[in-house]
C-alpha positions, 0 to 999 in steps of 0.5 A: 887866781893870780896865775889865771889873772896873769893868763888873762892880763899878761901885761899886768894891767888892771883888770875890770871886776868881770875879769876878776870874776872870771879868774876867780870862777876858773881858779875855783873850779880848778881847785875843786877838781883836784881837792874832790877826793880829800873832801870825799874822804873828810865826809867819809871819815866824819861820818864813820861812827864806828872808827874803822878808818885809820887815816885819810890815805888808807881810805883813799887807797881803799876808795880807790881799790874797791870803787875805782879811781875816777867813779869812786875818788871823783864821786860828787865832783860836779857839785863840788866843782859848782860850790867851788866856782861860785864861792871863789868867783865872789870871794876872792875877786870882791877882796881883791877888787875892793882892796885896790879901791881902798888902797887907791882911795887912800892914796897909797900904791899896791905892793906885791912882795912875791913878784 
């Protein structure tokens, strides 16, 4: 979220809420795309009632080998990106915006320890 905010506003300006929502949606879509194979593996491990699958990495290897890298590992990427986009666009910017509002109304200045 923070790197995308910096791309939108390189001068570290205070962003309006709509641009924070855009940064959150973009971050959510990127994160959902890269974590889709692990989400798929989690669901398959949870539904493996006979316990034939030993662990996540063996399962990911088998899916890639048997079903293909793109067709197998990224199965369901569309709905996953949709979920990640909307949840991240709602949660992170609303926290960020309300946190800044609370700090400003109390007379404090927000301090970033990582910048």
